[in-house]
DSSP file (Angstrom, degrees, kcal/mol; ACC not computed):
  #  RESIDUE AA STRUCTURE BP1 BP2  ACC     N-H-->O    O-->H-N    N-H-->O    O-->H-N    TCO  KAPPA ALPHA  PHI   PSI    X-CA   Y-CA   Z-CA
    1    1 A M              0   0    0      0, 0.0     2,-0.1     0, 0.0     0, 0.0   0.000 360.0 360.0 360.0 132.4   -0.4   15.5   12.6
    2    2 A D     >  -     0   0    0      1,-0.1     4,-2.2     4,-0.0     3,-0.2  -0.435 360.0-106.8 -90.0 166.3   -0.3   13.1   15.6
    3    3 A I  H  > S+     0   0    0      1,-0.2     4,-2.9     2,-0.2     5,-0.2   0.853 116.6  57.1 -60.3 -38.5   -2.4   10.0   16.1
    4    4 A K  H  > S+     0   0    0      1,-0.2     4,-2.1     2,-0.2    -1,-0.2   0.925 110.2  43.9 -61.2 -44.8   -4.7   11.6   18.7
    5    5 A R  H  > S+     0   0    0     -3,-0.2     4,-2.4     2,-0.2    -1,-0.2   0.875 113.4  51.3 -68.3 -37.2   -5.7   14.4   16.4
    6    6 A I  H  X S+     0   0    0     -4,-2.2     4,-2.7     2,-0.2     5,-0.3   0.925 109.7  50.6 -64.2 -43.5   -6.2   11.9   13.5
    7    7 A S  H  X S+     0   0    0     -4,-2.9     4,-2.2     1,-0.2    -2,-0.2   0.920 111.1  48.1 -59.7 -44.9   -8.4    9.8   15.7
    8    8 A Q  H  X S+     0   0    0     -4,-2.1     4,-2.2     2,-0.2    -1,-0.2   0.903 111.1  52.0 -62.6 -41.4  -10.5   12.8   16.7
    9    9 A F  H  X S+     0   0    0     -4,-2.4     4,-2.8     1,-0.2    -2,-0.2   0.953 112.3  43.4 -60.1 -51.3  -10.8   13.8   13.1
   10   10 A F  H  X S+     0   0    0     -4,-2.7     4,-2.7     1,-0.2    -1,-0.2   0.839 110.9  55.8 -67.8 -31.7  -12.0   10.4   11.9
   11   11 A S  H  X S+     0   0    0     -4,-2.2     4,-0.9    -5,-0.3    -1,-0.2   0.925 111.6  43.9 -63.3 -43.6  -14.3   10.1   14.9
   12   12 A S  H >X S+     0   0    0     -4,-2.2     3,-0.6     2,-0.2     4,-0.5   0.923 115.5  47.2 -65.6 -45.8  -15.9   13.4   13.8
   13   13 A V  H >X S+     0   0    0     -4,-2.8     3,-1.5     1,-0.2     4,-0.9   0.890 105.2  60.8 -64.2 -39.1  -16.1   12.5   10.2
   14   14 A G  H 3< S+     0   0    0     -4,-2.7     3,-0.3     1,-0.3    -1,-0.2   0.790 100.2  55.4 -59.8 -28.6  -17.5    9.1   11.0
   15   15 A R  H << S+     0   0    0     -4,-0.9    -1,-0.3    -3,-0.6    -2,-0.2   0.674 103.8  55.9 -77.2 -16.4  -20.5   10.7   12.6
   16   16 A L  H << S+     0   0    0     -3,-1.5     2,-0.3    -4,-0.5    -1,-0.2   0.691 106.4  50.5 -88.2 -19.8  -21.3   12.7    9.4
   17   17 A Y     <  -     0   0    0     -4,-0.9     3,-0.1    -3,-0.3    33,-0.1  -0.864  68.8-136.5-124.9 153.0  -21.5    9.7    7.0
   18   18 A K  S    S+     0   0    0     -2,-0.3     2,-0.4     1,-0.2    -1,-0.1   0.855  97.7  25.5 -70.7 -35.1  -23.4    6.4    6.9
   19   19 A R        -     0   0    0     -3,-0.0     2,-0.5     2,-0.0    -1,-0.2  -0.997  66.1-167.2-136.1 131.5  -20.3    4.6    5.7
   20   20 A L  E     -a   51   0A   0     30,-3.4    32,-2.9    -2,-0.4     2,-0.5  -0.981   4.5-171.1-121.1 124.2  -16.6    5.5    6.2
   21   21 A I  E     -a   52   0A   0     -2,-0.5     2,-0.4    30,-0.2    32,-0.2  -0.972   5.1-171.9-118.2 124.5  -13.9    3.7    4.1
   22   22 A I  E     -a   53   0A   0     30,-2.7    32,-2.8    -2,-0.5     2,-0.5  -0.957   6.6-163.6-120.1 132.7  -10.3    4.3    5.0
   23   23 A V  E     -a   54   0A   0     -2,-0.4     2,-0.6    30,-0.2    32,-0.2  -0.971   4.0-173.6-116.6 124.4   -7.3    3.1    3.0
   24   24 A I  E     -a   55   0A   0     30,-3.1    32,-3.1    -2,-0.5     2,-0.4  -0.961   9.4-168.9-118.2 112.6   -3.8    3.1    4.7
   25   25 A D  E     +a   56   0A   0     -2,-0.6    32,-0.2     1,-0.2    30,-0.0  -0.845  64.8  14.6-105.1 135.6   -1.1    2.2    2.2
   26   26 A G    >   +     0   0    0     30,-1.5     3,-2.0    -2,-0.4     4,-0.4   0.860  63.1 162.9  76.9  37.3    2.5    1.4    3.3
   27   27 A L  G >  S+     0   0    0     29,-1.8     3,-1.6    -3,-0.4    30,-0.2   0.857  74.2  61.5 -55.5 -35.6    1.9    0.8    7.0
   28   28 A D  G 3  S+     0   0    0     28,-0.3    -1,-0.3     1,-0.3    29,-0.1   0.693  95.1  62.6 -65.6 -17.8    5.2   -1.0    7.2
   29   29 A E  G <  S+     0   0    0     -3,-2.0    -1,-0.3     2,-0.1    -2,-0.2   0.559  78.4 105.3 -85.1  -8.3    6.9    2.3    6.1
   30   30 A C  S <  S-     0   0    0     -3,-1.6     5,-0.1    -4,-0.4    -4,-0.0  -0.528  89.0 -97.1 -68.8 136.0    5.7    4.1    9.2
   31   31 A P    >>  -     0   0    0      0, 0.0     3,-2.0     0, 0.0     4,-1.6  -0.254  29.9-121.5 -56.2 141.3    8.6    4.5   11.7
   32   32 A M  H 3> S+     0   0    0      1,-0.3     4,-0.8     2,-0.2     3,-0.1   0.836 110.3  60.2 -54.5 -37.2    8.7    1.8   14.3
   33   33 A E  H 34 S+     0   0    0      1,-0.2    -1,-0.3     2,-0.1     4,-0.2   0.694 116.4  32.7 -69.1 -16.1    8.4    4.3   17.2
   34   34 A R  H <> S+     0   0    0     -3,-2.0     4,-2.0     2,-0.1    -1,-0.2   0.548  98.3  83.5-110.2 -13.3    5.0    5.5   15.7
   35   35 A R  H  X S+     0   0    0     -4,-1.6     4,-2.7     1,-0.2     5,-0.2   0.860  85.4  56.8 -63.7 -37.8    3.7    2.3   14.3
   36   36 A G  H  X S+     0   0    0     -4,-0.8     4,-2.3     2,-0.2    -1,-0.2   0.920 108.4  47.8 -59.4 -44.9    2.3    1.0   17.6
   37   37 A D  H  > S+     0   0    0      1,-0.2     4,-2.2     2,-0.2    -1,-0.2   0.917 112.6  49.1 -60.8 -43.6    0.1    4.1   17.9
   38   38 A L  H  X S+     0   0    0     -4,-2.0     4,-2.5     1,-0.2    -2,-0.2   0.891 109.9  51.1 -65.6 -39.2   -1.1    3.8   14.3
   39   39 A L  H  X S+     0   0    0     -4,-2.7     4,-2.4     2,-0.2    -1,-0.2   0.893 110.0  49.3 -65.5 -39.7   -1.9    0.1   14.8
   40   40 A R  H  X S+     0   0    0     -4,-2.3     4,-2.2     2,-0.2    -2,-0.2   0.902 111.0  51.3 -63.7 -40.0   -4.0    0.9   17.9
   41   41 A F  H  X S+     0   0    0     -4,-2.2     4,-2.6     2,-0.2    -2,-0.2   0.929 110.3  48.6 -60.3 -47.2   -5.7    3.6   15.9
   42   42 A V  H  X S+     0   0    0     -4,-2.5     4,-2.4     1,-0.2    -2,-0.2   0.929 112.9  46.5 -61.6 -47.0   -6.5    1.2   13.1
   43   43 A T  H  X S+     0   0    0     -4,-2.4     4,-0.7     1,-0.2    -1,-0.2   0.871 112.9  50.0 -67.2 -34.9   -7.9   -1.5   15.5
   44   44 A A  H >< S+     0   0    0     -4,-2.2     3,-0.7    -5,-0.2     4,-0.2   0.924 112.9  46.3 -67.0 -43.5  -10.0    1.1   17.4
   45   45 A L  H >< S+     0   0    0     -4,-2.6     3,-2.0     1,-0.2    -2,-0.2   0.882 105.5  60.4 -65.0 -37.7  -11.4    2.5   14.1
   46   46 A A  H 3< S+     0   0    0     -4,-2.4    -1,-0.2     1,-0.3    -2,-0.2   0.718  93.5  65.8 -65.1 -19.2  -12.1   -1.0   12.8
   47   47 A S  T << S+     0   0    0     -3,-0.7    -1,-0.3    -4,-0.7    -2,-0.2   0.610  79.9 104.8 -78.6  -9.7  -14.4   -1.6   15.8
   48   48 A G  S X  S-     0   0    0     -3,-2.0     3,-0.9    -4,-0.2    -3,-0.0  -0.441  73.2-134.4 -71.6 144.6  -16.8    1.1   14.5
   49   49 A D  T 3  S+     0   0    0      1,-0.2    -1,-0.1    -2,-0.1    -3,-0.0   0.811 103.2  40.2 -68.7 -31.0  -20.1   -0.1   12.9
   50   50 A N  T 3  S+     0   0    0    -31,-0.1   -30,-3.4   -33,-0.1     2,-0.5   0.228  98.5  94.2-105.4  15.6  -19.8    2.2    9.9
   51   51 A T  E <   -a   20   0A   0     -3,-0.9     2,-0.4   -32,-0.2   -30,-0.2  -0.922  44.3-177.5-118.1 130.6  -16.1    2.0    9.2
   52   52 A S  E     -a   21   0A   0    -32,-2.9   -30,-2.7    -2,-0.5     2,-0.4  -0.969  11.9-163.9-118.9 139.9  -14.2   -0.3    6.8
   53   53 A I  E     -a   22   0A   0     -2,-0.4     2,-0.5   -32,-0.2   -30,-0.2  -0.984  11.7-164.7-129.2 133.4  -10.4   -0.2    6.7
   54   54 A L  E     -a   23   0A   0    -32,-2.8   -30,-3.1    -2,-0.4     2,-0.5  -0.978  11.8-169.5-113.4 120.0   -8.0   -1.5    4.0
   55   55 A V  E     -a   24   0A   0     -2,-0.5     2,-0.5   -32,-0.2   -30,-0.2  -0.949   2.8-164.6-111.7 126.0   -4.4   -1.7    5.2
   56   56 A V  E     +a   25   0A   0    -32,-3.1   -29,-1.8    -2,-0.5   -30,-1.5  -0.944  28.7 137.8-111.9 126.3   -1.7   -2.4    2.6
   57   57 A S        -     0   0    0     -2,-0.5     2,-0.1   -31,-0.2    -2,-0.0  -0.995  52.7-104.4-161.2 155.0    1.6   -3.4    4.0
   58   58 A R        -     0   0    0     -2,-0.3     2,-0.5     1,-0.1     5,-0.1  -0.445  62.5 -81.0 -73.4 163.0    4.5   -5.8    3.6
   59   59 A R        +     0   0    0     -2,-0.1     2,-0.4     4,-0.1    -1,-0.1  -0.568  60.3 165.7 -72.8 119.8    4.6   -8.6    6.1
   60   60 A E     >  -     0   0    0     -2,-0.5     4,-2.7     1,-0.1     5,-0.2  -0.994  40.4-127.7-134.7 140.3    6.0   -7.3    9.4
   61   61 A V  H  > S+     0   0    0     -2,-0.4     4,-2.6     1,-0.2     5,-0.2   0.904 107.6  48.2 -56.5 -48.5    5.8   -9.2   12.7
   62   62 A D  H  > S+     0   0    0      1,-0.2     4,-2.1     2,-0.2    -1,-0.2   0.879 113.6  47.6 -64.4 -36.7    4.3   -6.4   14.8
   63   63 A I  H  > S+     0   0    0      2,-0.2     4,-2.3     1,-0.2    -1,-0.2   0.934 112.5  48.4 -68.7 -46.2    1.7   -5.6   12.1
   64   64 A E  H  < S+     0   0    0     -4,-2.7    -2,-0.2     1,-0.2    -1,-0.2   0.894 112.7  49.2 -61.3 -40.2    0.7   -9.2   11.8
   65   65 A E  H >< S+     0   0    0     -4,-2.6     3,-1.0    -5,-0.2    -1,-0.2   0.933 114.1  43.8 -65.3 -45.7    0.4   -9.6   15.6
   66   66 A K  H 3< S+     0   0    0     -4,-2.1     3,-0.3     1,-0.2    -2,-0.2   0.839 121.0  39.6 -71.1 -32.8   -1.7   -6.5   16.1
   67   67 A L  T >< S+     0   0    0     -4,-2.3     3,-1.9     1,-0.2    -1,-0.2   0.094  79.5 123.6-103.0  22.5   -4.0   -7.2   13.1
   68   68 A N  T <  S+     0   0    0     -3,-1.0    -1,-0.2     1,-0.3    -2,-0.1   0.810  70.3  50.9 -54.1 -38.5   -4.2  -10.9   13.7
   69   69 A G  T 3  S+     0   0    0     -3,-0.3    -1,-0.3    -4,-0.2     2,-0.2   0.455  94.4  93.2 -83.8   0.7   -8.0  -11.1   14.0
   70   70 A F  S <  S-     0   0    0     -3,-1.9     2,-0.1     1,-0.1    -3,-0.0  -0.601  85.3 -98.2 -95.9 154.9   -8.6   -9.2   10.7
   71   71 A S        -     0   0    0     -2,-0.2     2,-0.3     1,-0.0    -1,-0.1  -0.437  45.1-167.1 -66.7 141.0   -9.1  -10.7    7.2
   72   72 A T        -     0   0    0     -2,-0.1     2,-0.4    -4,-0.1    -1,-0.0  -0.941  19.1-160.6-132.1 154.4   -6.0  -10.7    5.1
   73   73 A I        -     0   0    0     -2,-0.3     2,-0.4     0, 0.0    -2,-0.0  -0.997  15.7-151.7-130.6 127.2   -5.1  -11.2    1.5
   74   74 A S        -     0   0    0     -2,-0.4     3,-0.2     1,-0.1    -2,-0.0  -0.844  15.2-171.6-102.4 135.7   -1.5  -12.1    0.5
   75   75 A L    >   +     0   0    0     -2,-0.4     3,-2.1     1,-0.1     4,-0.2   0.225  57.8 111.5-102.0  10.9    0.0  -11.2   -2.8
   76   76 A E  G >  S+     0   0    0      1,-0.3     3,-0.7     2,-0.2    -1,-0.1   0.854  80.5  43.5 -53.8 -39.5    3.1  -13.2   -2.1
   77   77 A H  G 3  S+     0   0    0     -3,-0.2    -1,-0.3     1,-0.2     3,-0.3   0.371 101.2  72.5 -89.9   5.1    2.2  -15.8   -4.8
   78   78 A E  G <>  +     0   0    0     -3,-2.1     4,-2.9     1,-0.2     5,-0.2   0.284  59.9 108.3-100.7   8.9    1.2  -13.1   -7.3
   79   79 A Q  H <> S+     0   0    0     -3,-0.7     4,-2.5     1,-0.2     5,-0.2   0.873  78.0  52.1 -57.1 -39.2    4.7  -11.9   -8.0
   80   80 A I  H  > S+     0   0    0     -3,-0.3     4,-2.1     2,-0.2    -1,-0.2   0.945 112.9  44.2 -63.0 -47.5    4.7  -13.4  -11.5
   81   81 A N  H  > S+     0   0    0      1,-0.2     4,-2.4     2,-0.2    -2,-0.2   0.898 113.3  51.5 -63.4 -40.3    1.4  -11.7  -12.4
   82   82 A L  H  X S+     0   0    0     -4,-2.9     4,-2.4     1,-0.2    -1,-0.2   0.898 110.0  49.0 -64.0 -40.1    2.6   -8.4  -10.9
   83   83 A K  H  X S+     0   0    0     -4,-2.5     4,-2.4    -5,-0.2    -1,-0.2   0.880 110.0  51.6 -67.7 -37.6    5.8   -8.5  -12.9
   84   84 A D  H  X S+     0   0    0     -4,-2.1     4,-1.9     2,-0.2    -2,-0.2   0.918 110.9  48.5 -62.7 -42.8    3.8   -9.3  -16.1
   85   85 A D  H  X S+     0   0    0     -4,-2.4     4,-2.2     1,-0.2    -2,-0.2   0.907 110.5  51.0 -63.2 -41.6    1.6   -6.3  -15.4
   86   86 A M  H  X S+     0   0    0     -4,-2.4     4,-2.8     1,-0.2     5,-0.2   0.916 107.5  53.0 -61.6 -42.5    4.6   -4.1  -14.7
   87   87 A R  H  X S+     0   0    0     -4,-2.4     4,-2.6     1,-0.2    -1,-0.2   0.897 108.9  50.0 -60.4 -40.9    6.2   -5.2  -18.0
   88   88 A K  H  X S+     0   0    0     -4,-1.9     4,-2.3     2,-0.2    -1,-0.2   0.920 112.0  47.1 -63.7 -43.9    3.0   -4.2  -19.9
   89   89 A V  H  X S+     0   0    0     -4,-2.2     4,-2.3     2,-0.2    -2,-0.2   0.918 113.3  48.4 -64.6 -43.6    2.9   -0.8  -18.2
   90   90 A I  H  X S+     0   0    0     -4,-2.8     4,-2.1     2,-0.2    -2,-0.2   0.931 112.3  48.4 -63.0 -45.9    6.6   -0.2  -19.0
   91   91 A N  H  X S+     0   0    0     -4,-2.6     4,-0.5     1,-0.2    -1,-0.2   0.895 111.2  50.7 -62.2 -39.9    6.2   -1.2  -22.6
   92   92 A K  H >< S+     0   0    0     -4,-2.3     3,-1.1     1,-0.2     4,-0.3   0.914 109.3  51.2 -62.2 -43.1    3.2    1.0  -23.0
   93   93 A E  H >< S+     0   0    0     -4,-2.3     3,-1.5     1,-0.3    -2,-0.2   0.885 104.2  57.5 -62.2 -39.1    5.1    4.0  -21.5
   94   94 A F  H 3< S+     0   0    0     -4,-2.1    -1,-0.3     1,-0.3    -2,-0.2   0.590  87.0  78.6 -71.3  -9.5    8.0    3.4  -23.9
   95   95 A E  T <<  +     0   0    0     -3,-1.1     2,-1.6    -4,-0.5    -1,-0.3   0.716  69.6  92.1 -68.4 -19.4    5.6    3.8  -26.9
   96   96 A D    <>  +     0   0    0     -3,-1.5     4,-2.9    -4,-0.3     3,-0.4  -0.607  57.2 179.6 -77.8  89.7    5.8    7.6  -26.3
   97   97 A M  H  > S+     0   0    0     -2,-1.6     4,-2.3     1,-0.2     5,-0.2   0.819  75.3  59.2 -65.7 -32.5    8.7    8.2  -28.7
   98   98 A E  H  4 S+     0   0    0      1,-0.2    -1,-0.2     2,-0.2     4,-0.2   0.901 116.6  33.7 -62.3 -38.8    8.8   11.9  -28.0
   99   99 A K  H  4 S+     0   0    0     -3,-0.4    -2,-0.2    -6,-0.1    -1,-0.2   0.880 137.6  18.4 -82.9 -41.1    9.5   11.2  -24.4
  100  100 A W  H >< S+     0   0    0     -4,-2.9     3,-2.0    -7,-0.2     4,-0.4   0.302  84.5 114.4-119.0   7.1   11.6    8.0  -24.6
  101  101 A G  G >< S+     0   0    0     -4,-2.3     3,-1.3     1,-0.3     4,-0.3   0.852  78.3  51.8 -51.0 -43.8   12.8    7.9  -28.2
  102  102 A R  G 3  S+     0   0    0      1,-0.3    -1,-0.3    -5,-0.2     3,-0.2   0.635 109.9  51.5 -72.0 -11.2   16.5    8.3  -27.4
  103  103 A F  G X  S+     0   0    0     -3,-2.0     3,-1.5     1,-0.1     4,-0.5   0.365  75.1 104.4-103.3   3.8   16.3    5.5  -24.8
  104  104 A Q  G X  S+     0   0    0     -3,-1.3     3,-1.1    -4,-0.4     4,-0.4   0.841  76.5  57.5 -57.5 -35.3   14.7    2.9  -27.2
  105  105 A A  G 3  S+     0   0    0     -4,-0.3    -1,-0.3     1,-0.2     4,-0.2   0.787 113.4  40.6 -65.1 -25.7   18.0    1.0  -27.6
  106  106 A L  G <> S+     0   0    0     -3,-1.5     4,-3.0     1,-0.1     5,-0.3   0.356  84.3 108.5-101.2   3.9   18.1    0.6  -23.8
  107  107 A K  H <> S+     0   0    0     -3,-1.1     4,-2.8    -4,-0.5     5,-0.2   0.892  79.9  44.3 -51.2 -51.9   14.4   -0.2  -23.4
  108  108 A D  H  > S+     0   0    0     -4,-0.4     4,-2.5     1,-0.2    -1,-0.2   0.902 115.3  48.4 -63.6 -41.4   14.7   -3.9  -22.6
  109  109 A E  H  > S+     0   0    0     -4,-0.2     4,-2.1     2,-0.2    -1,-0.2   0.909 113.6  46.9 -65.7 -41.7   17.6   -3.3  -20.1
  110  110 A I  H  X S+     0   0    0     -4,-3.0     4,-2.4     2,-0.2    -2,-0.2   0.929 112.5  50.3 -63.9 -45.9   15.7   -0.5  -18.4
  111  111 A A  H  X S+     0   0    0     -4,-2.8     4,-2.4    -5,-0.3    -2,-0.2   0.926 111.7  47.0 -60.1 -46.5   12.5   -2.6  -18.2
  112  112 A E  H  X S+     0   0    0     -4,-2.5     4,-3.0     1,-0.2     5,-0.3   0.887 111.1  52.0 -65.5 -38.1   14.3   -5.6  -16.7
  113  113 A S  H  X S+     0   0    0     -4,-2.1     4,-2.4     2,-0.2    -1,-0.2   0.915 111.5  47.2 -63.4 -42.2   16.2   -3.4  -14.2
  114  114 A L  H  X S+     0   0    0     -4,-2.4     4,-1.3     2,-0.2    -2,-0.2   0.918 114.7  46.2 -64.3 -43.0   12.8   -1.9  -13.0
  115  115 A I  H  X S+     0   0    0     -4,-2.4     4,-0.6     2,-0.2    -2,-0.2   0.916 114.1  46.8 -68.4 -43.9   11.2   -5.3  -12.8
  116  116 A L  H >< S+     0   0    0     -4,-3.0     3,-1.0     1,-0.2     4,-0.2   0.907 112.1  51.6 -64.1 -40.3   14.1   -6.9  -10.9
  117  117 A G  H >< S+     0   0    0     -4,-2.4     3,-1.4    -5,-0.3     4,-0.2   0.782  98.2  66.8 -66.3 -26.7   14.3   -3.9   -8.6
  118  118 A S  H >< S+     0   0    0     -4,-1.3     3,-2.0     1,-0.3     4,-0.3   0.746  82.0  76.4 -68.4 -21.6   10.6   -4.2   -7.8
  119  119 A G  G X< S+     0   0    0     -3,-1.0     3,-0.9    -4,-0.6    -1,-0.3   0.737  83.6  65.9 -61.1 -22.1   11.2   -7.5   -6.1
  120  120 A K  G <  S+     0   0    0     -3,-1.4    -1,-0.3    -4,-0.2    -2,-0.2   0.716 102.7  47.8 -71.5 -19.3   12.5   -5.6   -3.1
  121  121 A N  G <         0   0    0     -3,-2.0    -1,-0.2    -4,-0.2    -2,-0.2   0.366 360.0 360.0-101.3   3.2    9.0   -4.1   -2.6
  122  122 A M    <         0   0    0     -3,-0.9    -2,-0.2    -4,-0.3    -1,-0.2   0.397 360.0 360.0-112.7 360.0    7.1   -7.4   -2.9
């Protein structure tokens, strides 16, 4: 689906509801050749009275420039808390002995590898 059709869709949907909330996750993962169109779409939608948009993205120059006037929240300083949360989720998952019993000896090594690898996404 192209940006023009998506814009038309949300414009139509926006007329049907009092409040429209849109979440776009991973904007930075959009190919560069399409990202400009998507950023124009986001800024145009955000100008609507009944529309709220949450954009989740890694820091990228083009995204920051285009969304410069919008409120932002950075999780950059939350890496320690995020890693603690990940460790809890991983440990909870490993409680399923039927699923992970044969890997229990490697549990700590697997958990640390997952947590260290997650830094590439933060």
